[in-house]
C-alpha positions in Angstrom: -36.1 35.2 -4.5 -39.4 33.1 -5.1 -39.0 29.5 -4.1 -41.4 26.9 -4.2 -40.8 24.1 -1.6 -42.1 20.5 -2.2 -43.2 19.6 1.3 -42.5 15.9 0.7 -39.0 15.9 -0.7 -37.8 19.2 0.6 -36.6 20.4 -2.8 -36.7 23.9 -4.1 -37.0 25.2 -7.8 -36.3 28.8 -8.9 -36.0 30.1 -12.2 -33.3 32.3 -11.0 -31.2 30.1 -9.0 -28.0 28.8 -10.7 -27.3 25.1 -11.2 -24.8 25.2 -8.3 -27.3 26.7 -5.9 -28.2 24.4 -3.0 -31.5 22.8 -2.7 -33.4 24.0 0.2 -33.6 20.9 2.4 -35.5 21.1 5.8 -33.5 21.1 8.9 -34.0 18.3 11.1 -34.2 18.1 15.0 -34.9 15.7 17.7 -35.4 12.2 16.9 -35.3 12.4 13.2 -31.9 14.2 13.4 -30.6 11.4 15.5 -31.9 8.8 13.3 -30.2 10.2 10.3 -26.9 10.5 12.3 -27.4 6.8 13.2 -27.9 5.9 9.6 -24.8 7.6 8.6 -22.7 6.0 11.2 -23.8 2.5 10.1 -21.1 2.9 7.4 -18.5 2.7 10.4 -19.0 -0.9 11.2 -19.7 -2.0 7.6 -16.4 -0.4 6.4 -14.6 -1.9 9.3 -15.4 -5.4 8.4 -14.4 -5.1 4.8 -10.7 -5.6 5.5 -8.7 -8.3 7.5 -9.2 -9.9 10.0 -12.7 -10.0 9.2 -12.7 -9.3 5.2 -16.5 -10.1 4.7 -16.7 -10.9 0.9 -18.8 -8.4 -1.1 -19.5 -6.0 1.8 -17.4 -3.2 0.4 -20.0 -2.8 -2.5 -22.4 -1.5 0.1 -20.5 -0.2 3.0 -21.0 3.4 1.9 -24.7 3.2 1.2 -25.8 4.5 4.7 -23.3 7.3 4.7 -24.3 8.5 1.1 -27.9 8.2 1.9 -27.6 10.3 5.0 -25.4 13.2 3.7 -28.1 15.3 1.9 -29.9 15.6 5.4 -26.8 16.7 7.2 -25.6 20.3 7.7 -21.9 21.0 6.3 -20.5 20.9 9.7 -22.7 17.8 10.4 -21.4 16.1 7.4 -17.7 16.6 8.6 -18.5 15.0 12.0 -20.2 12.1 10.3 -17.4 11.3 8.0 -14.8 11.8 10.8 -16.9 9.4 13.0 -16.9 6.9 10.5 -13.2 7.1 9.8 -12.4 7.1 13.5 -14.1 3.8 13.7 -12.7 2.3 10.5 -9.0 3.6 11.2 -8.7 3.2 15.1 -10.0 -0.3 14.8 -8.3 -1.5 11.5 -5.1 0.2 12.2 -4.6 -0.8 15.9 -1.8 -3.0 15.3 0.1 0.3 14.5 -0.1 1.1 18.1 1.1 -2.3 19.2 4.4 -2.1 17.4 7.6 -3.8 19.0 9.9 -1.5 20.5 11.9 -1.0 23.5 10.2 -1.2 27.0 9.0 2.1 28.1 8.4 3.6 24.6 4.7 2.5 24.3 3.2 6.0 24.8 5.1 7.4 22.1 4.3 4.5 19.6 0.6 4.9 20.8 0.7 8.6 20.1 2.0 8.0 16.5 -0.8 5.6 16.0 -3.3 8.1 17.3 -2.2 10.9 15.3 -2.2 8.9 12.1 -5.6 7.2 12.6 -7.2 10.6 13.6 -5.7 12.6 10.8 -6.9 10.0 8.2 -10.4 10.2 9.8 -10.3 13.9 9.3 -9.8 13.5 5.5 -12.9 11.5 5.6 -14.5 14.4 7.3 -13.6 16.7 4.5 -14.4 14.3 1.8 -18.0 14.0 3.4 -18.4 17.7 3.2 -17.5 17.6 -0.4 -19.8 14.8 -1.2 -22.6 16.5 0.6 -21.9 19.6 -1.4 -22.5 17.9 -4.8 -25.4 15.8 -3.5 -27.4 19.0 -2.4 -26.8 21.2 -5.6 -29.7 21.8 -8.0 -27.6 20.3 -10.8 -28.4 16.8 -10.1 -25.6 15.4 -12.5 -23.0 16.6 -10.1 -23.6 13.5 -7.9 -21.8 11.5 -10.5 -18.8 13.2 -9.4 -18.9 11.6 -6.0 -16.6 8.8 -6.6 -13.9 11.0 -7.9 -14.2 13.1 -4.8 -13.8 10.0 -2.7 -10.8 8.8 -4.7 -9.2 12.2 -4.6 -9.1 12.2 -0.9 -7.7 8.7 -0.9 -5.0 9.8 -3.2 -4.2 12.8 -1.3 -2.5 10.2 1.3 0.1 9.6 -1.4 2.0 12.9 -0.8 3.6 14.5 2.1 0.3 15.8 3.8 -0.7 15.0 7.4 -0.8 11.2 7.6 1.3 10.5 4.2 0.2 6.8 4.8 -1.7 5.5 1.8 -3.1 2.4 3.8 -6.7 1.3 4.1 -7.6 2.2 0.4 -11.2 1.1 -0.1 -10.0 -1.1 -3.0 -8.4 -3.4 -0.1 -11.9 -4.8 0.4 -12.3 -6.2 -2.8 -10.0 -9.2 -2.6 -12.6 -11.8 -2.2 -14.4 -10.6 -5.5 -11.7 -12.3 -7.5 -13.6 -12.0 -10.9 -14.5 -8.3 -10.4 -11.1 -6.9 -9.5 -9.5 -8.4 -12.7 -10.3 -5.0 -14.4 -7.4 -3.8 -12.3 -5.0 -4.5 -15.1 -6.9 -1.6 -17.0 -7.9 0.9 -14.3 -5.6 -0.1 -11.4 -6.6 -0.1 -7.7 -7.6 3.8 -8.3 -10.3 2.5 -10.8 -11.6 -0.1 -8.3 -12.2 2.6 -5.8 -14.2 4.5 -8.4 -16.4 1.5 -9.3 -17.0 0.7 -5.4 -18.1 4.2 -4.6 -20.3 4.4 -7.9 -22.0 1.1 -7.1 -22.9 2.2 -3.6 -24.1 5.6 -4.9 -26.1 3.7 -7.4 -27.8 1.6 -4.7 -29.0 4.6 -2.9 -29.8 6.7 -6.0 -33.5 5.5 -6.1 -34.0 6.5 -2.5 -34.0 9.5 -0.3 -34.7 10.6 3.4 -37.5 13.2 3.1 -39.7 15.5 5.3 -39.6 16.4 8.9 -39.4 12.9 9.8 -36.4 11.9 7.5 -38.7 9.2 6.1 -37.1 6.8 3.7 -39.2 7.1 0.3 -38.4 6.3 -3.3 -37.5 9.1 -5.7 -40.2 9.9 -8.2 -38.1 12.6 -10.2 -34.5 12.7 -11.7 -32.9 10.7 -14.4 -30.1 9.7 -12.2 -32.5 7.3 -10.0 -32.8 5.0 -13.0 -29.7 5.7 -14.8 -27.2 5.0 -12.0 -28.5 1.8 -11.2 -28.5 0.7 -14.6 -25.1 1.8 -15.4 -23.8 0.3 -12.2 -25.5 -3.0 -12.9 -24.0 -3.0 -16.4 -20.6 -2.1 -15.2 -20.7 -4.7 -12.5 -21.6 -7.5 -14.9 -19.0 -6.3 -17.4 -16.4 -6.5 -14.7 -17.2 -10.1 -13.7 -17.4 -11.1 -17.4 -14.1 -9.5 -18.3 -12.7 -11.0 -15.0 -13.7 -14.6 -15.8 -12.4 -14.3 -19.6 -9.0 -12.9 -18.1 -8.3 -15.5 -15.6 -9.0 -18.1 -18.2 -6.5 -16.3 -20.6 -4.0 -16.1 -17.9 -4.0 -19.7 -16.8 -3.6 -20.9 -20.3 -0.4 -18.8 -20.4 1.1 -20.1 -17.1 4.2 -22.1 -16.9 6.5 -23.0 -14.0 9.2 -20.6 -13.0 12.5 -21.0 -11.2 12.5 -22.4 -7.9 13.1 -19.7 -5.2 14.3 -20.8 -1.6 12.9 -18.0 0.8 14.7 -17.9 4.1 12.3 -17.1 7.1 14.6 -16.7 10.1 11.7 -15.4 12.5 14.1 -12.9 14.1 12.2 -11.1 16.9 12.2 -7.3 16.1 13.4 -6.6 19.7 16.7 -8.2 18.9 17.2 -5.9 15.7 16.0 -2.8 17.5 18.7 -3.4 20.3 21.2 -4.8 18.0 21.7 -7.6 20.6 25.3 -8.6 20.4 24.6 -12.3 21.3 21.4 -12.9 19.2 22.4 -11.2 16.0 25.4 -13.5 15.3 23.1 -16.7 16.1 20.4 -15.3 13.6 23.1 -14.9 11.0 24.2 -18.5 11.5 20.5 -19.7 11.3 20.2 -17.8 8.0 23.1 -19.6 6.7 21.8 -23.0 7.8 18.4 -22.3 6.3 20.1 -21.2 3.1 22.0 -24.5 2.9 18.6 -26.3 3.3 17.3 -24.4 0.3 20.3 -25.2 -1.8 19.8 -29.0 -0.8 16.2 -28.8 -1.9 17.2 -27.6 -5.4 16.8 -23.7 -5.1 17.7 -21.8 -8.2 18.0 -18.8 -6.1 17.8 -18.1 -2.3 16.4 -14.9 -0.9 16.7 -13.4 2.4 14.2 -10.8 3.8 14.5 -7.0 4.4 17.9 -5.7 6.2 18.7 -9.4 7.3 22.2 -9.2 6.2 23.6 -7.4 9.4 26.2 -4.7 9.5 25.2 -3.5 5.9 27.6 -3.5 2.9 28.5 -1.5 0.0 26.9 -2.1 -3.5 30.3 -3.7 -4.6 29.9 -6.2 -1.7 32.6 -4.7 0.8 32.5 -4.0 4.3 30.0 -1.2 5.1 32.4 0.8 7.7 36.0 0.1 6.2 35.3 -0.8 2.6 39.0 -0.1 1.3 40.4 -2.3 4.0 37.7 -5.1 3.1 39.0 -5.2 -0.5 42.5 -6.4 0.5 40.9 -9.8 1.5 39.6 -10.5 -2.0 41.5 -11.9 -5.1 39.2 -10.8 -7.8 35.8 -11.9 -6.8 37.3 -14.6 -4.8 37.0 -14.0 -0.8 39.7 -15.1 1.5 38.8 -18.7 2.9 39.6 -17.1 6.3 35.9 -15.5 6.3 34.3 -19.0 6.4 35.1 -19.3 10.1 35.1 -15.6 11.1 33.4 -12.4 10.8 36.2 -9.7 11.3 36.0 -6.1 11.5 37.5 -5.9 8.0 35.1 -8.2 6.5 31.8 -8.3 8.4 28.9 -10.3 7.7 28.9 -9.6 4.0 32.4 -11.1 3.8 31.2 -14.1 5.6 28.2 -14.4 3.4 30.2 -14.1 0.1 32.7 -16.7 1.4 29.8 -19.0 2.0 28.5 -18.5 -1.4 31.9 -18.9 -3.1 33.0 -22.0 -1.4 29.9 -23.9 -0.3 26.6 -22.5 -1.5 27.1 -21.8 -5.1 23.8 -20.4 -5.5 22.7 -16.9 -6.5 21.1 -14.9 -3.8 19.0 -11.8 -3.0 19.7 -10.4 0.5 18.1 -7.6 2.1 20.8 -4.9 3.5 21.6 -1.6 4.4 24.1 0.0 2.0 26.3 3.3 1.4 25.0 6.1 -0.9 27.3 6.2 -4.1 29.0 9.6 -4.6 27.2 9.9 -7.7 23.8 9.9 -6.2 24.5 12.2 -3.4 22.6 15.2 -5.0 21.5 17.4 -2.0 24.1 20.0 -0.9 22.4 20.4 2.7 22.3 16.6 3.4 25.2 15.0 5.5 25.5 11.7 3.6 27.9 10.2 5.9 24.8 9.5 8.1 22.5 8.3 5.3 22.0 4.9 3.7 19.9 2.9 1.3 17.5 0.0 2.3 18.7 -2.3 -0.6 18.0 -5.6 -2.3 21.4 -6.8 -3.2 22.0 -9.7 -5.7 25.0 -11.9 -5.5 26.0 -14.3 -8.2 26.7 -18.0 -7.6 30.3 -17.1 -6.8 29.1 -14.4 -4.1 30.1 -11.4 -6.5 27.4 -8.6 -6.5 25.8 -8.2 -9.9 23.0 -5.6 -9.1 21.0 -3.8 -6.5 17.6 -2.1 -5.9 17.2 0.6 -3.3 14.0 1.1 -1.6 12.1 4.2 -3.2 8.9 4.4 -1.1 9.8 4.9 2.6 7.8 4.6 5.7 7.0 8.2 7.1 8.5 8.7 10.5 10.2 5.3 10.7 12.4 5.6 7.6 12.3 9.3 6.4 11.1 12.5 7.8 8.3 14.3 5.5 9.2 17.8 4.8 12.5 17.2 6.6 13.9 20.6 5.3 11.5 22.2 7.9 13.2 22.3 11.1 10.2 21.9 13.4 8.9 18.9 11.6 12.3 17.3 11.5 12.6 17.9 15.2 9.3 16.2 16.1 9.9 13.3 14.0 13.5 12.8 15.0 12.4 12.6 18.5 9.5 10.1 18.0 12.2 8.1 15.8 14.6 7.9 18.7 11.8 6.8 21.1 11.0 4.1 18.6 14.2 2.5 17.6 16.9 4.5 19.6 17.9 6.8 16.8 16.4 8.8 13.9 16.3 6.9 10.7 18.5 8.3 7.8 17.4 6.4 4.9 17.3 7.8 1.4 15.0 7.2 -1.4 16.5 5.0 -4.0 16.9 6.2 -7.7 17.4 2.9 -9.5 15.0 0.8 -11.5 16.6 -2.5 -11.7 15.7 -5.6 -13.7 17.7 -8.5 -12.2 18.5 -11.6 -14.3 18.6 -14.8 -12.8 20.6 -17.5 -15.0 19.6 -20.9 -14.4 22.0 -23.7 -15.7 20.6 -26.8 -17.5 19.3 -29.4 -15.0 21.7 -32.5 -14.7 19.3 -35.2 -16.0 18.7 -32.8 -19.1 15.0 -32.4 -18.5 15.4 -28.7 -18.2 17.3 -26.4 -20.4 19.2 -23.3 -19.3 17.2 -20.3 -19.0 17.5 -16.5 -18.1 14.8 -15.4 -15.8 14.0 -11.6 -15.4 12.7 -10.2 -12.2 12.0 -7.0 -10.3 12.2 -6.5 -6.4 10.4 -4.4 -3.9 11.2 -3.9 -0.2 8.3 -4.3 2.4 5.9 -1.2 2.6 6.4 -0.4 -1.2 3.7 -2.9 -2.0 1.3 -0.4 -0.8 2.1 2.1 -3.7 0.7 1.3 -7.3 3.2 3.8 -8.6 6.3 1.8 -7.3 5.2 -1.1 -9.6 4.4 1.1 -12.5 7.8 2.6 -12.3 9.5 -0.6 -12.0 7.8 -2.2 -14.9 7.5 0.7 -17.1 11.0 2.2 -16.8 13.3 -0.8 -16.6 15.3 -1.7 -19.6 15.6 -5.2 -21.0 12.0 -6.3 -21.2 9.2 -7.1 -18.9 9.9 -9.1 -15.6 8.7 -12.8 -15.5 8.2 -12.5 -11.8 8.6 -10.1 -9.0 10.2 -10.6 -5.7 9.1 -8.6 -2.6 11.4 -8.9 0.5 9.9 -7.8 3.8 10.4 -7.6 7.6 6.9 -7.1 9.4 8.1 -8.5 12.6 7.1 -5.2 14.2 3.6 -6.3 14.2 3.7 -9.8 15.6 0.7 -11.8 14.5 -1.6 -9.0 13.9 -4.0 -8.3 10.9 -1.3 -6.1 9.1 0.4 -9.1 7.9 -2.9 -10.1 6.0 -3.3 -6.6 4.9 0.2 -6.7 3.3 -0.7 -9.8 1.3 -3.9 -8.2 0.1 -2.0 -5.0 -1.3 0.5 -7.5 -3.1 -2.4 -9.2 -4.7 -3.5 -6.0 -6.1 0.0 -5.3 -7.3 0.1 -8.6 -9.1 -3.1 -8.1 -10.9 -2.4 -4.4 -12.0 1.0 -5.6 -13.4 0.0 -9.1 -14.3 3.2 -10.3 -12.7 3.3 -13.3 -10.3 5.0 -12.4 -7.0 7.1 -14.4 -4.3 7.0 -12.9 -0.9 10.2 -13.6 1.4 9.6 -12.4 4.8 11.1 -12.6 8.2 8.2 -13.6 10.2 5.5 -14.2 7.6 3.4 -14.1 5.7 5.7 -15.6 3.0 3.7 -16.7 -0.1 3.3 -17.0 -3.8 0.7 -15.0 -5.6 -0.2 -15.5 -9.1 -1.0 -12.9 -12.0 -4.6 -13.1 -11.2 -4.0 -12.1 -7.5 -4.7 -15.5 -6.0 -2.3 -17.0 -3.3 -1.1 -20.3 -4.6 1.3 -21.5 -1.7 1.7 -20.1 1.9 4.6 -21.0 4.1 3.2 -22.6 7.2 4.7 -24.6 10.0 2.2 -26.7 12.1 -0.6 -24.7 10.6 1.0 -21.2 11.3 1.7 -18.8 8.9 3.3 -16.2 11.0 6.0 -16.0 13.7 7.5 -19.3 12.6 10.9 -20.0 10.8 12.1 -22.4 8.2 12.5 -22.3 4.2 9.8 -21.6 1.9 10.3 -23.3 -1.6 8.3 -21.3 -4.2 8.0 -21.6 -7.8 6.2 -18.6 -9.2 3.6 -19.5 -12.1 5.2 -17.1 -14.7 3.4 -16.2 -17.8 4.6 -16.8 -21.5 5.6 -13.9 -23.3 5.0 -11.3 -20.4 4.1 -7.7 -21.5 2.9 -4.4 -19.6 -0.8 -4.2 -19.0 -2.8 -1.2 -20.0 -2.6 0.1 -16.5 1.3 -0.1 -16.3 1.7 1.3 -19.8 -0.7 4.2 -20.0 -2.8 4.7 -16.7 -0.8 4.8 -13.7 -1.6 7.6 -11.3 -3.8 9.2 -14.0 -7.3 8.5 -12.0 -5.8 10.0 -8.8 -4.8 13.1 -10.6 -8.2 13.5 -12.4 -9.9 13.1 -9.1 -7.8 15.8 -7.6 -8.8 18.1 -10.7 -12.4 17.4 -9.5 -11.7 17.9 -5.8 -9.7 21.1 -5.9 -12.4 23.2 -7.8 -15.2 21.9 -5.7 -13.3 22.9 -2.4 -12.8 26.2 -4.0 -16.6 26.6 -4.8 -17.2 25.5 -1.3 -15.0 28.1 0.2 -16.2 30.8 -2.0 -19.9 30.0 -1.2 -18.8 30.3 2.7 -17.3 33.6 1.9 -20.3 34.9 0.1 -22.7 33.8 3.1 -20.2 35.4 5.7 -20.3 38.7 3.7 -23.9 38.8 3.3 -24.6 38.3 7.0 -22.0 41.1 7.9 -23.8 43.5 5.5 -27.1 42.6 7.1 -25.9 43.1 10.6 -24.3 46.4 9.3 -27.7 47.3 7.8 
């Protein structure tokens, strides 16, 4: 094939080359090769500083620029190593809290091994992603470069499935939270769209430049429409997003009104106590939660919220003892519990009976409490599972008389800790069970919930007549679910009875002490609030309990002596609800669509890459045979 190589740019032109043929780029060696490697790896610290605890504002817009600039001058294997190296820095540093989880003494090696596997597997995704991006950036069809944002999103999206490391944490969108105006467009495109915008902006920043020649010199491009079109489009896009954001913030602020007063009980229970099920400290913690609930009631709370799984001993959805529900029923007259439960937690009643009695006779306030619940017979749909040992992680709502009126069961579970990915595979199940036992003494047997519950909080008129009676609608999520956009899409799209006025997230992140995980959790909650335009109240065990408005801004944070984590007390929150709430475009129409479109881009590219490798291998084999 006749090829004419441009010595400055290392480009090749040939009438007989297809659009998907690679441009011929000079191989590098020595110092120039090291230079390109160092440029690519500059993205590692830049990405690392985009998220808490650093969260440098605006850095995420440019963090990928060095990597994208260097990829065309790397080999296919080199691009994988570069992406893997960037990912190892990004994930190992920013997921370090995952390897420091609270657990029984002696299990630290198992915890660290789990962290190491997750962080390394996610870094490996970066490596394959960089191979695919390099492939499109080195084709003769320069327009293929516009697919780079979809390639990046496709590999991020893959973490939402039961692949190795099914852990959709550390999305590029998480680094955008300081750009309040820019990210308001998430109510149209979601966090998926934010990722596409970020990668496109980074790509546009490097489009006018390239590393050329045997010295890999940085020069301005002199050919190609993309060198001008990409920066121009990116500039218009960023300006449009900022203008849209400013307009939307003003519109939303004009629609705000005061919501109900929620009393969030933050008991600050050490995770070691829960893991060991300490027989002395668990009752003390329950009594502390009751005392704090009374404080919330005295401060005028319209509803009291307990964090995830803080109703010890579990319950049934009907509000009876988890282990002996039939015997428990005998201690109720209709919804009225026996007053005996006010002073005792018996084997027939348990903590749920004590709580119901407290609500009925003293508190007289609606409550949402986190509890483990039994799986009803009608929801036991798999023949091979033994449901005697499987449970739900539930948000259970009690009326002001202590009677349960609704529940929501956690649907997006933590891999390994709460469910076993691909658990029908014996080998996988055995490995994860052993890890779970080392983590918390036994393998978790949680099931994914199937309900989409819209709760109703009925607030009576105020005594002084200044506030009329009103029904407030709200949805709940439990802990880790805030990472998943689809969780909130399902809740707000599929619940009957209208759109929620506010959202309640109950969490227990005591596993992670004072680490940056708590800040990252709040960041994800901010994104969910913008996507759904629904304010959120977070009720947590150790922090960070806070109120987030519909623009993703934290309005209030619970602090004690200036500390927002590992402290206890009552957080009184009145979410700024919106008049006439309605589904956003993202909730109603978009959802996971950008992710699926990205996979539709990634899969053919990976197939073409594999086919190209096969053709090269076959050609080499024939050449050797000749």
